[in-house]
Every structure is written in C-alpha cells, then in structure tokens.
N, C-alpha and C positions, 0 to 999 in steps of 0.2 A: 493965534493965528502966526505971528512971528518965532514965538518958542519952537512951535511945530513945526514949522519951515527950515529953523535951524536944526532941529533935531534929524530932520529926514535928511537934511544935507550932510550932516555929521556922517550919519549912518551909510549914506550912499559912498562919503568919501573914505570912511573907515574899509568897507568891503571893497572898494577899489583899491585901498593901499593893500590889504590882506592879499588882494590876489595878485597885486604888481610885485608882492614881496617873495613869490614864490621862485625859486632859482631857476632860471633857463627859460623864464617869460621875457620876451624883448621888451625893452624899455623900463623893465622893474627893477629894484635893488635887489641885491644878493641875498637879503635876509630881510624879514619883518620886524626885527628888531623887539618883538615881542614873545620872551620866553613862554611856552605852554598856549601860546595864543593861536589864531585859527592858520598863521602861516606855518607854523610847527605842525599841525594836524594836516596839513596839505602836503608838506615837504615827507611827512611818514607815509601818507599813501601812495606818492609816488614812489618810493623806496620799494614799498612792498610789491608794488606792480613790476618795477623792476627786477625785482628778484624772482618774481611769479616766472615772468617773462625768459628770465636767465634759465630755470628750471626746466620751462618749455622747450627751450631752444636746446638744450643739454640732452634732454629724453629723446628728441626727434634725433640728434648725433647718434645717441647709442643705438635707435631703432636701426637706422640707416645702417651703422657699422654691422650690427647684429644679422641685419637682411643680406649685407654683403658675404658675410662668412657663412650663414645658414642658407644661402639662397640656392646654392649649387645641390646641397646635400638635400635640400627640399624638393628640387625638381627631379632628383634621381631617386626619390622614394618609392619602392616598388609599390608601395600600398596606394599610391595617388595613381599608377596606370589603371587602364580598362581591363576588366577579368580575362578577355582573349589575350592581351598584351602580356599580363603576368604571366598564363599557362606560357606563351611562348619565352618568356625569359628565362622560366623553368628549363624548357626543352633547350634553348641553346646553351645554358651552363651543363647541362648533362651531357650534351652532345660533346662540348670541348672536353670534358674531364673524361668520358668514355673513350674518345679518340686519343686524348695523350696517353692514358692508360693501353691501350692496344698497341701503340707505337713503340713504347717502351718495352712491353712484354716479347713484341714480335722478335728480337735478337735473342731472347732465351731458347726460341724453338731451332734456328739455326743461323749461322753469320751471312752476312751478303756476299756472295761470291768477289764482288769488288772492294771488300773491306771496308764498306760504309754501311750507315743505318738503312733498315728498310724504309723506304716511304710507303705514305698510306695506301695509294693506288696499287702497289705491289703485294700489300697483303691482304688487301679486301676481298679480291675473288679468288676464294678457294672453296672445296668443296661442292655444296649446293650450288654455290654461284656458276662453278665450270659446266654443271650439267643444263643450268639455265642458259648459258651461255650455246652451249650445243645446240640447243632447242632453236634458239634466235638464228644461227646461222644454219642447221642441217634440217630443223624442223624435226618431225616424229617417224620413227621407221614403220613401214607397210606392214612389215611381219615382227612377230615378237622374236629375238635373238635367243638362241639356247646356248648352253657350255655344251662341254664335255659329255656331261652325264647326261643330259636331254634335258634338262631343268630349263625353265626359263632364266635366262640371265638377265642383270640387270640392266636396266635400259631407262630412255627419256619418258616412257610412259608412265613414271612415277611422280613425275612432277608436273605441276598444274601448268595451264598455257599463259594466263593471263598477265602474269608477272613479265616473262619474256617478250611478250608479243609488245607490252607497252615499252620496254625498254628498246626494243628492235627500233621502233617508232622514234624515240627521244633521240638515239643512236644516228638515225639516217637525218632528222630533221635538222640537229645540230653538227652534223657533221664530227662526230666526237667518237672516243672508243668506249667499247663496251662497258669496261668498269666504272669508269667516268658517270655513262650514262646510266647505268644500273643505281650507281650511288647518288645522283642527283633523283631518280624516283624513288630510291627508299628514304632519302630525309625529307623530300617535298610531302610522302605520304604520313612519315611521323609525326611533322610538323603540323599537319592540318588533324590528324589524331590528337596531338594534344589539345588543342582548342575543343573538339567534339567531346573528348573524354571530360574536360571541365565541366562544360553545358550540361552533358548528359548527367553527371552526378551530382552537380550544385541543384538539379532538379528535385532530387531526392534527399541530399543528406546535407546541403548549403552549399554557399559558395566555398567557404574555408575548406570542406572536406573535398571539393570538386578540385582544387588547385592542389592539396597535398595528394589526393589520389594520382595527379599528373606528376607529381614530384617520386612516388614511390614506381610508377610505372616505368618513368625514364630512368630510373636508378637503380631498376631492377638488375640484379646480376648478369642477366642475359640480353640486357637491353641493347647491347651491341649488335646484334641482328638486326635491329631497325633501321641501321644506316648501310648495312651489307648488301650485295648482289643477292638477296634473301627475299623470298615472297611473303615473309612475317608481316614487314611495315603494311603493304597493300592489303594484304588478310586483315590486318586489324583495322585499318582504317574501314574498309567495307564493312567490318562487323559493328564496330560503335555506329557507324552510319545508319544501320539497319536498326539498332537500339534507339538511335536517338530519334528517328523516325515513328517507331513504336509508340515510344514515351510520349509523342506529341500528335498521333493519330493520324500521321501524315503516310497513309498506306500507299498511294500513289507512288510517292517520292521511294518509298521501300521497297517496290516489288523489284526494279531492274538491281537494286544492288543486291537483294537477295540471288537472285540469278547471276549475277557476277561473282558471287561468295561460291557458288557452285564449281568456278572455274578459276577460282585464286588458289584457295587451301582446302584440305579437308576439314572444313566447319559446316559442311552443311546438314550433317545428322543431328547433332545438337542443336542448331539454329532451328531446324524444323519441328524439333520438340518445343522450342520456346514459342515458337510463332503457332503451335497447335493449342498451348495452354493458354496462350494469348487471346485467340479466338474462344476458347471455352469461357475465360475468364469476363470477357466483352457479352458473349450470350447471356451470362448470369448476372450481368449488370442491366441488361435490357430485357429480362426476362418479364416485366411487369408493364412493359409498354405494348402499344397496339401492335398488331403484327406487321404491317406495312413498314410501320417508323423502326421497329425492331431489325427488320428486315434491311432497309437502308442503312441502319448502323454497323452491321454486320458483314455488309457488302465488300469493304474494303479489308477488314480482317480474314475474312474469308478469300478473297484474292492474294493476300499475303500467305497465308498457309499453304495454299495451292502452290505457289511460288518455290516456298520451302520444300514441298514434297518434292518437286523437280530438282532444286539444287542440291538434294541429298542423294541422287541418285544420277546427277547430270553429267558426271565426270567419268564413272564407269560404264555411262551407257556411250559415251563421245570413242572412250577407249575400243568399246566391243564394236563400234561402226568403223573405227579405223584401222583394226587387225584382223576382225572376222573373227575374233574370239571372245565367247560371252564373258568368261571369267578372266579375260586379258588384265585386267586392273587389278584383282586381288592375286592372280598367279606373278604379276610383277612385282607387287609387295613384298611377297612370298621370299623374292630373290634375294633382299636384304635381310633376311633371317636365317640364322646358322642352321634350323633345321629345316628350312625351305618348304615350311608349312604355316598357317594361319589358323591358332587355336587360343579363342578369346579368352581372356584374364591368364592365360599359361605364363606368359613372358613376366609379367607383374608378380606372381608367385614363385617363379624359379627364381627371378633377382632378389625377392627379399629373402628364399632360402640361402641363398649365396654371400648376402652380406650379413643378414640377420640372425642365421640359424634355422635349421630345417624345421623345427616345430613352432619357435617363437616367430620367425620371420611372416610367415602368412597370418599368425595372429595380430601382429602390429600394424599389417597392411591393412585387416580389414578392420581393425579399431581405430586406427587414422580416418579411414573412408568414413566409417560411422560416425567419429566425431565431427566432421567436416558437413556430414549432412545434419548432423543434431543442430550444430551451430547455427546452419543456414535456415532448417525449418524454425529455428526458435527466435532468431534475430534479422535474418536476411530480409523480410516481406517489409518490416518497421523500418530498418537502417538503409536498405538501398532498393526498394521496390520490388513487385512482382516479378518482372522481366529479367531484371540483374540477378534475381536469385535462382530464377529456374534456369538462365543460362550457366549459372556456377555448376548447379547439380547436375543438368545434362552432360556439362563439357568435361566434369571430373569423372563422372561413369563413364562416358566416352574413352576418355584416357585410359582410364582402368582395363576397358575392355581391348582396345587395339594397340595400345602404345606397346613397341618393343625396344626400341633403340632409345635406352635410357641415357646415353650420353647427350641426346638432345631435349631431354626433359625440362632443362631451365628455359630453354626458349619456347617449349610448347605450353608452359606455365603463363606465357604473358598475357595470353586472351583470358585469364582468370584475374584480371585487375580488379574488380568488385571485390574480390576478397580482401584489397588493400583498404578499399574505404571500410568495408565490415570492421576491419580490424582497427582502423581509427577510431570508429565510435565506440570501441572500448575505453577510452581515455580522451579528454578535451584537453589536456597537457601540453603542451607547445613541447617541452623537453622531451616527451615522451615521443612527439610526432619528428621531431628533428633526428633522436635518437635512431627511431624506426630508418628513417631516411639513409642516415649514415651508415648504419649497419647493411642495409642495401647495397650501397655503395662500396663497402670495403668487400661483402662477401661477391661483390662483382670483379674486383682486383684480383681475389682468390682464382674465382672461376676462368678469368681470361687468362692467369698465367698456368694454371693445370690444362687447359687446352692446349696453350701452346707448348707447354712443355712434353705433354702427351704426343706430340707430333699430328694430332687429328687434324688440326688446321694449320699446320707448317706452311711457310713459303715454299 
C-alpha cells in the first residue's frame, strides 16, 4: 500500500512538473530540464500551433489584399450584371461611339460659319428630320401639291404621322426644342429596343446570341439613325414588340402595337405576311384538338392577323381620306423617283445594271436574293424560329419590290437584325463575333463619312 501510494504520488508530481515546465505557463519554470521528455513534446506542439496560426493570419491578410485589389473589378464585371443591364451597357457604348463619329465627321461636310465645331443638335435634324418637324408644326396638306409639269410634288404625306406626333407631345410637355425632343424620343425607343431584342433572340438562340445580336444591331453601319429625328427607332421598337408578343402568345398586347406599326413606318405589308403565316402555323398545331378548344386557341392569332391586314393598308387609306385622292400615297411616293412612276422591282434592276453591268447586274441581284432565301429556309427556323425567319423573308422581298432610294438602303436594313443572329449561329468563336462587331462599327465610320462628304446629310 505504501509503495503504491508513493508511486501514484510520484506520477502525479511528475505530470505536474511536466505541465509546469511548459514555457509561458504561469508559476512554472522555463524548461522541464529533461531532454526529449514530456516538456519538450508539449513545447514542439505549441510551436507547430504557432506556425499554423501565423500561416492562417498571413493567408487572411493575402485574401484581404486580393479582395481590395480585385473588388472593384469584380463589381464592374459585365458578366455579373442582369441580362437587361448587359443589353443597356452595349447600347450605351454604341451610342457613345456613334455620336463621337458623327460629330467628328460633321466638319467634313461643311465648316461652321462661326469657325467652331458643329454641336450634336445642330447636325442631328437633317433631311427626314426636317419633314417630320414640318408635320409637327404645320400638319398635312388638305390637297396634294403639284409641280409645274402637273405631277404630284414631294410633300409630307410620304412620312408617317406617329413619330412627329409623339415628338410634338414631348416637345410641348417639356418645353424644349424639336431637335432635342426628337432625339430624346429616338434614344428612348432605341434603349427599350435593345432590351426587347435581347429577350426576343435569347428565347430562340440563347442569351449569348441575344446579347451579340444587340451588339450587331447597334453597331450596324447605319445605326446612327436610331438616335436622329427619324422614325426608324420608333418603328423598330414597335416591330420587335409585336414579334416578342407573338413569340409568347400575347396576342391581346400585340394587337395595338400592330395597328401602331401601320402609322409609324412602312412595315405593315411584310408584318401582315408574318402574322398570316403565324396563324397558319397555329392552326396546324391545334388541328388534332377538339373544335371548341382549337377555336379558342386560334382566336388570338386570328385577331392579330386581322390587325395586320389593317396595318398593311392603314396609312394609304388615311391619305386617301385626307386628300380625297385614292392613289394619293403612291403618287406622293412616286414624286421621290426620277421617273415619277412606281414599277415593282425595276429600281433594283436598274441600279444593279448601273453599278454591276447590264447583264451581270441583274444576275447577281437575283443570285443574292436566292442565296438569302435558301439560307433562311435551310437554317432559319432552327436558328431563329419561324416568326423571325418569315419576317426576314417577307421584308427582304418587300424591299426588292418597292425600294428605290438606294442611298437609304443601309437604314432600311436595320429591321433585318435577325439575320445577324443567323450569322452568329455559323460560329461559336468569340473572336469571330468580336471581329464581326468591329467590322460593323468600322463600316459605320465609312458610311457616316460618305454621307457627310456627299452633302446628302450636310449641316
């Protein structure tokens, strides 16, 4: 008993001594005095713990420094923005670039009388803008004006009324000038268009294709007109709004937009073709359903198609009513043609003969049209959906038939933005898409310089 008690006491004293030998423990010595004993093991563990704590502290410091350096860049990363904000960012960059190019090119057309640079508002309101301003101030004439030869002269009935009336409302509401009000309307329409186009294309081609389509549209060579006192911005917004509603089956919302297209831009005829094909496609989809259910499913598309038929003839009927001349609209449009007559397709053929040769010109035109049609038929529906494919086909044919002013062709091509999506579908390479966008921007510089130097759009 005595031996066991002594052993236990010694063991207890030894463990106490070993514990007290650990450096830094109050009341203990600075060393156990036993090399390789329990005190040395405890000291080693404490040293390893200290090293680990120091490593963790250093890692935390490095992380904080890295966060401080990369934090602003991470917050400004465009990929972290919502999709609509990404579209607006592309829109904003494009407008800054296009405005800068326009102002730099303005001095090439004519020097300012005051010896200074032209400001933006001084160069914005030209050509079509002046016609729209006249409509805003004077309205439309009650009778068609005639020239000395007795033919109908150029007049405001050639220009659709929605844009000048919207601008007039903004002008009076804000108490600002025409050019500023028109610029605000055009920029606002283009801004909303960027968001809607991204959403429209993303539904059929994916979010990346949607954003790149916005880039191609707003860096397109003639995209400058989307911020000028022209009706292109408003017309394009209404068009993409209609296509967006069709894509989602919102026919009630689409109907008023369709009717507004008829008084905004000459887009009603090809849009009516899209609405007709859409109705036929819906009828085919519900052919196996009971009659009552099929009738309910087709009610919306039928109303939209009827609205499209109205939009196709809406403005010519209004011109007839306003002037008392049944062919008032076509006779007014003929005033802009050198022959003072409207013959379908002939202007396209004549221009091709002038620039491409008497024989080869028409052949190249028909080959180009056939190539686009074949491309759309083979890849269109899979890449951009039925509605956008039909729109591109109908609008391309419409331009071929009625287009005469080839100086305006670049801006007339803006509604064919789904072809940009189709072009993007040929390659997933980011380098290809960047190169395509940069090419559009550079051609835009060349186009703007050409327009200014030709004095077509001179201040």
